[in-house]
N, C-alpha and C positions, 0 to 999 in steps of 0.2 A: 504493500500500500504506500509506504513512505518512498520507496525507491521509484515507484511508478510516478509519483508526484515530482520527485526531485530531478530526474534525469530523463532525457528524451532520446530519440533514435539517433544513433551514430555519435552520441556524446560519450566521453570517457567517465567511467566510475572506478574509483579506487576501492577495492574489495578485499577485506580480510579473507585469506584463503581458508581459514578455519571458521567458515560461516555456515549458517543453516541453509538448507536447500530452498527455503522460501525466498531467500535473497537472490538465488540464481533464477528462480521463477520470475521474480520481478524484473531482472535484467532481460530475460527472454521477452517478456511482455512489452517492455519499454524500448527494446532494440538497442540498448546501451552497449558500449564496448568495455568489458572489464579489464582492468589492470590489477593483477593480484598482488597483495602484500604477502609474500611467501615467508612464513616464519621458520625458525629453526626448531628442532625437537631434541629433547634429551634422550638418554638411553632407553627410558621407559616408553618413549613415543609421546610424552606430554608436550603440548604445543606451547612455545614461547609467545607471549602477546606481542603484537607489532609495536614498532616505535619504542623499543625498550632500551635503547642505547643512545647516549649523547656523544657528540653533537650530530643530529640528523636533520635539523630543520631545513625544509625546502627540498629534500631529496626526491620528492615526487612531483616537482614542478614540470618536468618535461618527460613524462613517461613514454611519449611517442617515439623517442630516440632509441629505445631499447625493447619496446613491446610490439610484436607484430600485429596484435589485435587493435592497436591504437593508430596504425597507419591509415590515413584517409579520414580521420575523425573530424567532426565539425570544428573543434578547437582543441589545442594541446592542453588547455587548462581544464581539469576535471571539475564539474559543478557539484559533485557528490562523492562522499566517501562513507564507508561503513566498516565498523570494527565490532567484534564480539566481546562483551564484558558483562559478567565474568565468563571465562571460557568454560568449555564442557569438562575441563579437568579441575575446575574450582580455583582458577587463578584470576584474581581481580587486580586492576592496575590503576595508576594515578590518572584520573580523567583529565586533570588540568595539564599534566605532562603531554598526554596524547593530543589534546586540543591545541596546545601551543605548537606541537610538532607538525600538525596537519593544517593549521590555520593559514599558513602561507600558500598552501596547495589547493584548497577548496573552500567555497563559501558555505557549504552545507555538510555537516558531519552527523552521522547517524550511529548511535550506540545501540546495538542489539543486546538488551539487558533481559532476555527472556527468563533467566533463572536468578534475577537480581532485584526483584521488585521490593524487597525488604530493606535495601541498603540505606534508603533515606531515613530509616527509623532507628538507627543505632550508630553511636559515635565511632565505633570501630571502623566504619567505612567512610569517614569524612574525606571528601574530595575524591572519592572513587566511583562516583556515578555521574551520569551526564548532567542532570539538572542541578548539580552542585557548582557547576561552572557558570558564574553569573558576571555581571558588569563590575563587581567589586574585585574579582580575581583577574579578569581580562577585559580591557576596554571594549565597549560594544563595536567600535569601528574596526577592531582587530579580530574579535571573536566571531567564528562562523555561527550560523543558525544551527542549533542543536536539536536533534530528534532522539527520543528514547522510546523504544518499544518493549513492552514487558508482557510476558505470558503470565498473567497474575495467577492463573489456576495451577501453575507448576509447584509453587512452594508456599503460596498463601491460600486462604480459605475462600476460593471462588469456584464456580462451576466450570466444568471442562470447556475449553475454547474461549474462556473469558480473558480478555487482554486489554491493555491500555496503551495509548500513544500520548507522549508528552512532547511539547514543543517549546523551546526558548528561542525566540526569534532575535535577529540582529539586523541592523541597517544594511549589511552586506548582501543579504539575501532574504528580504522580508517575505513572510508567508501570509498571503491573503486567505482568510478563513473560507470564503466562498469557493476559491479555487481548490484548496485542499479538500473541502467537503465533496467536490465532484470526484476527485481521486478516491476518496473514502467510499463513496457510494458505488463506485465501479466494482468494489470488492466486498461490499456488505449487502446483506439482504434487506429488502424493503419491508420485511416482516420480522422485526427484531424479537429476540427471545427475552422478554422482560425479566424472567427469573435470573438469567445470566447477568443482565445489567444490574439487577438488585444485588447479586452476589458480589459484584465489584464494589458496590457501596459498603457492603458488609465487611469485605476484606480491608477497605480503606479505613473504616471505622474501628476495626479491631487493632490496626496498627497506629492509629492516631492517639497522641497523648502518651501517658505513662504505659499503657498496655503494649505499645509497639516495642520499645526497648526490652520490656520484660519478656515478651514472647520470643524475641531474638536471643536474649540471654539464656533462656531456658533451653532453646534448641542447641545453642553452642555448648551449654553445660553438659548436655547428653553426649556430645562428641569428645569433650575434654578428657574423660577418663581413659580413652584409648591411648596408651603410651607409645613412644616412638618405636620400641621393640617389643611388640605384644606377643605373648605366648608362654605357656608354662615350661618347666624344665623338661628336658628330653627324657623319654622313657627307655629303659633297657630293651634291647632287641631280644627276641625269644632265644636266640643262640648265644646270648651273653654279650654280643657286640653292640655298640651304640650306633644307630644310624645317624646320618646328618640331621640335626634338629631342624624343624620347620619354624621359621620366625615370620609372622605376618606383621608387617610394619605399616604404620599409619603415616602417610605422607603429610597430612594436615595436622601436624603436631610439632612442637619445638624440637629442633635437632641440635642440641648442644649450644644453641645461640643464647647469649646472656643479654637479655634486653635491659636497657637503662630506663629507670623510672625515678623521677625527682632527683636526677643527677647522680644516681648510684646504680651500679650494675649488680644484678642478682647473681650470686655465686652458685645457686642451686642449678642443677641440670634442667630441672623442670620448674618454671616460675610458679608462684602461688596462683590458685584458681581465680581469685579476684583480679589479678593482673592479666591473666589470659583473657578474661572477658572484656577488658577495657583498653589494653595497650596494643596498638597495631604492630609495634616492633617485635612482639612475640611471634608474629605470623609472617613477617616480611622475608622475602628471599634475599639473603645477603649476597653481594656480588661475589661470583666465583666460588661459592660454597660447594663442596663436593656432593652433598646429599641431594641437591636438586639438579646438578649437571647442566645448568644453563649459563654459559659463559658471558661475561660482559654486561650483566644487568646493572642498571643504575641503582644507586643506594635509595631504598624506599620506594622504588617504582612499582614493584610487583608484590602482591600479598596473597597468601593462601587463605581461602575462605574457610573458617573453622567448621562450618556446618556441611561442607562438601568433603567427605572423608574418602581419600584414595588409599586403598589397601594394596600394598606391593607384595608380591609373592617372590620367594627365592628363585634364583636362576639367572637374574639379570639385574644390574645396578643402574644408577642414574647416568653413569658415564658410558653405558653400553657394554660393560665388561661381563662376560658370561662366567658363571660359576660351574663347578663340576656337576652338580645336580640341581634340579629345580622343578617347579610345578607350574605349568601354565595356569593363568587365572581362570581359564574356562573350566578347568577341573574343579576349582574352588566354587565358582558360581553355580556349576551344575549340582554340587553337593548342597549349597545353600537353597537351591530351588526345591530340593527334596524336603527341606525344612520350612517351605512356604516363605522364603525370604528372596525377594527379587531385587537385584542390584540395578542401578541406573545404567551403567556402562561397563562393558568388559573389554579390556585390551589384551595384549599378549601376556603381560605379567602384572597387570594392575586391574583393579575393580573399584568403581566409584559407588559410594553409598551416600544418599542424601538424608540429612537430619532436618526435615522440613519443619515449619512452624507447627507447634502442637504435638510433636512426637513425645511419646511417654517414656518413662524410665523402663517400663516393662518391655517395650519394643527394643530399646537399646540393649537390655539384658538378654533378650532372645538372640539378637545378633552375636553378642559376646559369647553366649553359651555355644552357639553353633560353631563359631571360630575355634573355641577351645576343643570341642568335640572333633572337629576336622583334624586339628593337630594331633590329638590323641590317636585317632584312627591311622594317621600317617606314621606316627612313631611306632605303632604296633604292627606296621606292615599289613594292614587290612586290605584285602583285594578291593579294587575300585568297584567291581560289580556288586560287592556286598554292601559297601557304604553308599553307593549311588545306584540304586536299582533303575534299570532302563525303562522308566515309566513314560518317557517322552522322547521324541526324535532328537531334541537338543541334548538331553542327558546321554542318550545312546551315542551320539557323535562325540561328546566329551569323553565318554568311557573308552571308545575306540582310540581316541587320541592319546 
C-alpha cells in the first residue's frame, strides 16, 4: 500500500533485501525498479541490518552506476526506500542513524515494523522506531517523510490481519491525505470488518499509559531467565563414556558484556533483572564481539530485542566455524512440535521463539521443560524415532535428516 503510493513505474526504490514478500508485490504493482541493500550475514545466517557502519552517508545517491535494474530509470534519485525493523531475527536498530544515513538519498523512507508495534510503549526502544524521529532530532527540511507499517495482530492483542500505517510527513515530500487515501482504497475492501478495526483500538488502549510498559516488561521478564548457556549437566553414556553435551544457547541474552549504569560497570556476568528490563546497553551488539559474528557494527547501532529469543543449536558458531558434532535446528523444532510448541522461524542451526504480549509464566515453563527434556533424550542417546514419532510429514522429514 505504502510502496504503491510512494513510487511509480520505472522509478528507483531502495529495498532492504531482507524484506517481506508484500514489499516485492508492491514493486510489481507499481512497476518500480528495485535497488537492493544487500546485507551481510553471520555464521548462523542472521541478517545484519542495513546502514550499520559509519561513514556511509550518501552511498546510495547514484545506484544506476552499478545496478543493472536501474539502467533507463526515470531519475537516478530514488523517491522511496524501505528497511525492515526489527528484523525477522529480532535485531532492532537506531532509527535516527538509518534516517540520517538515507536522508541524502531519498525523500520518503518506509520502516516495515511488522513485529515492532510495541516499541513506542517502552523506554528500552527509545529512538529505535520510525515515529521517534521527529523535527527535534532532524530538521524537517532534512528529514524524509517517514512511513511505518505495523502488523498489530502479530504481537499485540488484535484480530488477524489487523494492521496500522503511521505517517510523519516533511516538506521534502508532503503527503496529501486524499491522494494517499486513493492508494489505500486500491488495496482495502469497501466492506470493512469493524471487529478488526475495534481490535486495533483495543490493542492501542491496552498499550496506552502505564499498562503498555508493564505488558512489555512482563513479556521481557519471561525471556530473561533463559541464560546464555542453557542446559543441565551432561549425563553419562550407557557405556560409561560421556557424549558431547548439548548446550542450547539463547542469543537474546547478555554474553559477557558488562553494561554501564550510572557511571559504573556491573562486574557480574549477568546484570540484575531490573537493569535488563531498562538498560539498552545490556542488549546492544558490541562492535566486533565474537558471539554475534557481525563485523564493523557501530557502537549502539544494533540491539537484540529481548522478547524475540533465538535458540542456537550446537554444530555451528556465529563466525561460521563448524564443530565436530551438532544438531540441526529442524530436529529440535520437530521435537518441540510433538510437545505442541510451534516456533516462529527455523534456520539451519537457530530457532526463533516469540514472547508476545500477554505470555504467561506457564507457557515459558512449558518451553523450558521441553528444552530440558530434549537435552536429556540427546544425552541418553535416545533414537530420534522414539523421541519424535513421525506423526506429520514435517517430523518425518526431520527424522530422516
